[in-house]
C-alpha positions, -999 to 999 in steps of 0.1 A, spaced: -479 164 251 -507 169 226 -535 145 223 -546 133 189 -578 147 174 -607 124 179 -640 127 162 -671 106 160 -680 94 125 -709 113 110 -740 90 107 -748 101 72 -712 93 61 -715 59 76 -749 53 59 -736 64 25 -705 42 29 -727 12 36 -750 21 7 -719 24 -16 -707 -11 -4 -741 -27 -11 -745 -10 -45 -710 -19 -54 -715 -55 -45 -748 -56 -66 -729 -41 -95 -702 -68 -91 -729 -95 -91 -742 -81 -125 -706 -82 -139 -704 -118 -128 -738 -126 -144 -727 -110 -177 -696 -132 -178 -717 -163 -174 -744 -158 -201 -748 -191 -218 -748 -196 -255 -782 -211 -262 -778 -230 -294 -809 -244 -310 -814 -281 -309 -802 -298 -341 -826 -319 -361 -824 -356 -355 -809 -376 -383 -836 -393 -404 -823 -425 -419 -852 -425 -444 -841 -392 -461 -832 -398 -497 -799 -383 -505 -792 -368 -539 -775 -392 -563 -756 -365 -582 -724 -353 -566 -732 -316 -572 -765 -319 -555 -749 -337 -525 -724 -309 -522 -751 -283 -525 -772 -300 -499 -742 -302 -475 -735 -265 -481 -772 -255 -474 -772 -276 -441 -739 -260 -431 -752 -226 -438 -783 -233 -416 -761 -245 -388 -739 -214 -391 -769 -191 -392 -783 -207 -360 -750 -203 -342 -747 -167 -353 -782 -159 -341 -775 -175 -307 -743 -154 -304 -761 -122 -312 -788 -130 -286 -761 -138 -260 -742 -106 -269 -774 -85 -264 -779 -100 -229 -743 -95 -220 -745 -59 -231 -777 -53 -211 -761 -68 -179 -729 -48 -184 -748 -16 -188 -767 -22 -155 -734 -31 -138 -717 1 -151 -745 23 -138 -744 6 -104 -706 9 -102 -708 46 -110 -735 50 -83 -713 32 -58 -684 55 -67 -706 86 -62 -720 73 -29 -685 65 -16 -671 99 -26 -700 118 -9 -694 97 22 -657 106 22 -665 143 17 -690 143 45 -667 124 68 -639 150 61 -661 180 71 
């Protein structure tokens, strides 16, 4: 009866596997952070009851359009800022994930030798 092959794990392979686990978890934390970036909308101006509204209908409509444009512009700028932060966090997470993959692969190759 033949006994199975036994070998002790290589310490470098174990260290690389642990490093890959840690780097992979940090990368996952960055992915999670990127999914939770808040949309920081600017505070809207308080309604002033003393503001004199235009009497003419065309001017009322124009005033409404201008205010709507300002609100849309603020929302757009907040979305662009949030997208930039999401992109930055995703780039960090992607690099960390690739590093975890390399560390894990090197660990497996060393363990197989």
